C-alpha positions in Angstrom: 0.0 0.0 0.0 2.7 2.4 1.0 4.8 1.7 -2.2 1.7 2.4 -4.3 1.0 5.7 -2.7 4.6 6.9 -3.0 4.8 5.9 -6.7 1.6 7.9 -7.4 2.9 11.1 -5.8 6.2 11.0 -7.8 4.6 10.4 -11.1 2.2 13.4 -10.6 5.1 15.8 -9.9 7.0 15.1 -13.2 4.7 17.1 -15.5 4.8 20.2 -13.2 8.6 20.1 -13.1 8.9 19.8 -16.8 6.5 22.7 -17.4 8.6 25.0 -15.1 11.8 23.9 -16.8 10.3 24.7 -20.3 9.3 28.2 -19.2 12.8 28.9 -17.9 14.4 27.7 -21.2 12.0 29.9 -23.3 12.9 33.0 -21.1 16.6 32.5 -21.6 16.3 31.9 -25.4 14.1 35.0 -25.8 16.6 37.2 -23.9 19.5 35.9 -25.9 17.7 36.4 -29.3 16.8 40.0 -28.3 20.4 40.8 -27.4 21.7 39.4 -30.8 19.0 41.4 -32.7 20.0 44.6 -31.0 23.7 44.2 -31.7 23.0 43.3 -35.3 20.8 46.4 -35.8 23.4 48.7 -34.3 26.2 47.3 -36.5 24.3 47.7 -39.8 23.3 51.3 -38.9 26.9 52.3 -38.4 27.9 50.8 -41.8 25.1 52.5 -43.6 26.2 56.0 -42.5 29.9 56.3 -43.3 31.6 59.6 -42.5 31.9 61.4 -45.8 31.9 64.8 -47.5 29.7 65.4 -50.6 30.8 68.1 -53.0 30.3 69.1 -56.7 32.7 70.7 -59.2 31.8 72.5 -62.4 33.8 73.7 -65.3 32.9 75.4 -68.6 35.1 76.1 -71.6 34.0 78.5 -74.4 36.1 77.8 -77.5 36.2 78.8 -81.1 34.6 76.3 -83.5 36.6 74.9 -86.4 33.8 73.3 -88.5 30.6 74.8 -90.0 27.6 72.7 -91.2 25.3 74.4 -93.6 21.9 72.9 -94.5 20.1 74.5 -97.4 17.1 73.6 -99.7 16.2 73.8 -103.3 12.4 74.0 -103.8 10.4 73.8 -107.1 6.6 73.9 -107.7 4.8 72.9 -110.9 1.5 71.5 -111.9 3.4 68.5 -113.2 5.2 66.4 -110.8 7.7 65.3 -113.5 8.5 68.9 -114.4 8.8 69.9 -110.7 11.3 67.1 -110.2 13.2 67.8 -113.4 13.6 71.5 -112.6 14.7 70.7 -109.1 17.4 68.4 -110.3 18.7 71.0 -112.7 18.9 73.7 -110.0 20.3 71.2 -107.4 23.2 70.4 -109.8 24.0 74.1 -110.2 23.9 74.6 -106.4 26.3 71.6 -105.9 28.7 73.0 -108.5 28.6 76.4 -106.8 29.4 74.9 -103.4 32.4 73.2 -104.9 33.6 76.3 -106.6 33.3 78.2 -103.3 35.7 75.7 -101.6 33.5 72.8 -100.3 35.0 69.4 -101.1 32.7 66.8 -102.8 32.9 64.4 -99.9 31.5 67.2 -97.6 28.3 67.6 -99.7 25.4 65.2 -99.0 21.7 65.0 -99.4 19.7 65.2 -96.1 16.2 64.6 -97.5 14.3 64.6 -100.8 10.5 64.9 -101.0 7.8 65.4 -103.6 4.4 66.5 -102.3 1.2 67.7 -103.9 0.1 71.0 -102.4 -3.5 72.2 -101.9 -5.0 75.7 -101.4 -8.6 76.6 -100.5 -10.5 78.2 -103.4 -13.1 80.8 -102.3 -15.1 80.4 -105.6 -15.2 76.6 -105.6 -15.5 76.5 -101.8 -13.0 73.7 -101.6 -9.3 72.9 -101.6 -7.7 72.5 -105.0 -4.3 71.3 -106.1 -1.8 74.0 -106.8 0.9 71.7 -108.0 3.7 69.4 -106.8 6.5 70.8 -104.6 9.9 69.1 -104.8 12.3 69.8 -102.0 16.0 68.7 -102.1 17.7 69.4 -98.8 21.5 69.5 -99.0 24.2 69.6 -96.2 27.6 71.1 -96.7 30.5 71.0 -94.2 33.1 73.7 -94.3 36.5 73.5 -92.7 37.4 77.2 -93.4 35.0 79.3 -91.3 36.0 82.5 -93.2 34.3 81.2 -96.4 30.9 80.7 -94.7 29.4 83.9 -96.1 30.8 83.3 -99.6 29.4 79.8 -99.6 25.9 80.9 -98.7 26.0 83.6 -101.3 27.1 81.1 -104.0 24.3 78.7 -103.1 21.7 81.4 -103.2 22.9 82.7 -106.6 22.8 79.2 -108.0 19.2 78.7 -107.0 19.0 77.6 -103.4 15.8 79.3 -102.1 16.0 78.4 -98.4 18.9 78.1 -95.9 17.6 76.0 -93.0 20.5 76.2 -90.5 24.1 77.0 -89.9 25.9 75.1 -87.1 29.3 75.9 -85.7 31.0 73.0 -83.9 34.3 71.2 -83.1 35.9 68.3 -85.0 36.1 65.0 -83.0 39.7 65.6 -81.9 39.1 69.0 -80.5 35.8 68.0 -78.9 37.5 65.1 -77.1 40.3 67.3 -75.9 37.9 69.9 -74.5 35.7 67.2 -72.8 38.8 65.8 -71.1 40.0 69.3 -70.0 36.7 70.3 -68.4 36.4 67.0 -66.6 39.9 67.5 -65.1 39.0 71.0 -64.1 35.7 70.1 -62.5 37.2 67.1 -60.6 40.0 69.4 -59.3 37.4 71.9 -58.1 35.5 69.1 -56.3 38.7 68.0 -54.5 39.5 71.7 -53.6 36.0 72.2 -52.1 36.3 69.0 -50.1 39.6 70.0 -48.7 38.3 73.4 -47.7 35.3 72.0 -45.9 37.4 69.4 -44.1 39.9 72.1 -43.0 37.0 74.2 -41.7 35.7 71.4 -39.4 39.2 70.1 -38.4 39.4 66.9 -40.3 41.2 65.6 -43.4 39.9 64.2 -46.7 40.6 60.5 -47.5 40.0 58.5 -50.6 37.1 58.9 -53.0 34.0 57.0 -51.8 31.9 57.6 -55.0 32.0 59.7 -58.1 29.6 60.7 -60.9 30.2 62.9 -63.9 28.3 64.6 -66.7 29.6 66.4 -69.8 27.5 68.6 -72.1 28.6 69.9 -75.5 26.7 72.8 -77.1 27.4 73.8 -80.7 26.2 77.3 -81.6 23.7 77.8 -84.4 22.0 80.2 -86.8 18.6 79.2 -88.1 16.2 80.3 -90.8 18.6 82.7 -92.5 16.6 84.8 -95.0 18.1 84.8 -98.5 16.7 88.3 -99.0 19.5 89.7 -96.8 22.3 88.1 -98.7 25.0 90.5 -99.8 25.4 91.5 -103.4 27.9 90.4 -106.0 31.0 92.2 -104.7 30.6 91.7 -100.9 30.1 88.3 -99.2 27.5 88.0 -96.5 29.2 88.6 -93.2 28.9 85.5 -90.9 30.6 85.7 -87.5 30.7 82.3 -85.7 30.0 82.4 -82.0 31.9 80.2 -79.5 30.8 76.7 -78.6 30.4 75.5 -74.9 31.7 72.4 -73.3 30.6 72.0 -69.7 31.4 69.3 -67.1 29.7 68.6 -63.7 31.4 66.2 -61.2 29.7 65.0 -58.0 32.1 63.4 -55.6 31.9 61.8 -52.1 35.1 61.7 -50.1 35.8 59.7 -47.0 36.8 61.6 -43.9 40.0 60.6 -42.0 
C-alpha cells in the first residue's frame, strides 16, 4: 500500500517540473535572441552611415569652333510632278557645283532629304481645296573646314538657285571635342577636391579616398537658323557671318571619406 502511494505522488510531480523547466528555457532563449538582434541592428546602422563629405565641381570652356555645317534647300513647284522634279534636279546640280567652286569638297556635300508632295489651297469660288501643284524639295548639307568662307558659300548657293537656308551650325571636330571634354572633366574634378579640402579644414578633419564619383559632360554647338536669302550680300561683298563660341561643360559629383 505504502509503495503504491509513493509511486503515485512521484509520477504526478513530473509534468509540473517539466513545465517549469520549459518556461525557464524559453525566457533564456528570448533574452539571448533580443540581445543578438539589438547588436546586429546597431552594426548595420553604423555601416550605412559612413563619415563622408559630398561636393560638386563645375567647369565650362567657351572655345572657337573649327567646323561649319550648312543645311540648305532647293524647292520647285509645278502643276506637273515630273517637271517639278526635273527643274529641281537642274537647280540642285547648279547649287552643288557652286558649293564646290566656293571651296567645299565633294565628300563634304550630301543629301539630307528629298521629297515630292502635292500641295492644296482653298478656293473661295469653288469653296473647296484644290491642287496648286507638286512641290519638290531637295535638302543638302555642306560641311566647311574654313569658317572664313561661310558667307561666300551661302551667297554662292543662293545665286545658284537655293531658295532656303535651313540652318548653320558651328562646332568642333572630334579631336578638338574630345580634348575639351577631357579638359573640363579634369578642371571640374579638381574643383570638387578643392571644395572637399576646404570643408574638411574648416571642421578640423582631413579628406581621405574617393567614396563615390559621378560625372556629366555637355557639349553645345552654336547655331543660326532660318537665314533669309533676301538679306544676302550683293555680288561684290560676301554675306558677313561671325561664328559664336561653342560651350563644353562638365559637372562632377564626388563623395570623399573623412579621415
